[in-house]
N, C-alpha and C positions, 0 to 999 in steps of 0.2 A: 905266756904271750911275749913276743919280742917287742913289738911296738904296734901302733894302731894300723899300720899297713898290713899286718898279718891277719887282721880281722876280715872274715868273709863279707860281713855287712859293709865294711869300708870299700872292699873291692867291688861289690855290686853297686854301691853308691857312686864310685868313681866311673864305672861304665856308663851309668845314667847321666852323670854330669858332663862327661866328655861327649856323649852322644847329643846332649842338649846343646852344647856349644857348636858342634858340627852341624846339627839341624838348623840352628839359628843362622849360621853362615850360608848353608846350602838352600834353604827353603823359605827364607825371610820374605814376607810380603807386607806392604805398608799397613793394610788393615789388621794384621795380626802382630803388629809391633809390641803391643802391651803383653800379649800372650807369650811371645818369645822372650821378652825381658824377664817376666815373672817366672817362666820355666827355668831359665838360667839361674836366677837367684834361688829358687826353691831347691833345685837339684844340687847346686853347690852347697847350700845350707846343710843338706843331709851329710854329705861327705865331710864338710868342715866341722860340724858339730860332733861327729864321731871322733875326729882327730883331737879337737879341743878338749872334749870330755876325758878322753884317755890321757892326754898330756897333763891334766890337772892332778892326776895321781890319787884321787880318793874315790871310793866306791860311790859315795853320795853324789859327787860332782859328775862322775861318769854316767850314772843312771839318769840324772837330770838332763844331761846333754843328749843321751840316747833318746829320751822322751821328746826332746825338741827336734831331734833328727827324725824321729818317727812322724811327728806332726808335719814336718816339711816333706817327708816322703809321701804322705797322704795328699798334701797339696800338689806335689809333682804329679801324682797319679791323676788327680782331677784335671790338671792342665793338659796332660797327655790325652785324656779322654776327649776333652774339647777339641784339641788339635786333630785328633783322629776323626771325630764326628764331623767337623767342619772341613775335612780334607785339606788341612793346612800341611800335614805331613803325609807322606806316602803310607798306605795301609801296612805294608810289611815293616817299615821302620818303626811306625807307631806301636805296632804289636810287639816288636822286639823290645822296645824301650819300656813298654808297660810291663812285660814279663820280667825284665830285669828289676824294675821298680817294685813289683809285687814281691819278688824274692828278697829284695833288700828289706822291705817291711817285715817279712816273716823273720829274717835274721835279727833285725832290731828287736822285735818282740821277744825272741828267744834270749837275747842278751839282757834285756830289761828284766825278764823273769829270773835269769841266772844270777844277776848281780844285785837285784833288789833284796833277795833273801826273804825270810819269813815275814809276814805282815806284823 
């Protein structure tokens, strides 16, 4: 691996975090302000925890940060479900973001299993 940007999980997380920022700008509504703020924080946390864990340079730290990133990805998914259900985001956009987020979660779990090693 060259750096954290070469990880598919990071690439998927970046798609979701950029889409969350764009969605917040384009579809913000006063009654959904908390949802948009939390969505931005959760989505950014996924991407940034992957980067930070990789940068720390040890398998233990990397796996710990991948677990935190996974938790934030689950949170992001729940927020996207709410945004979709309450029609805060257009159905097509929400569906695309949810799909990218699910793929990111799968990739994170794969990395966790790979680097965690035998129990």
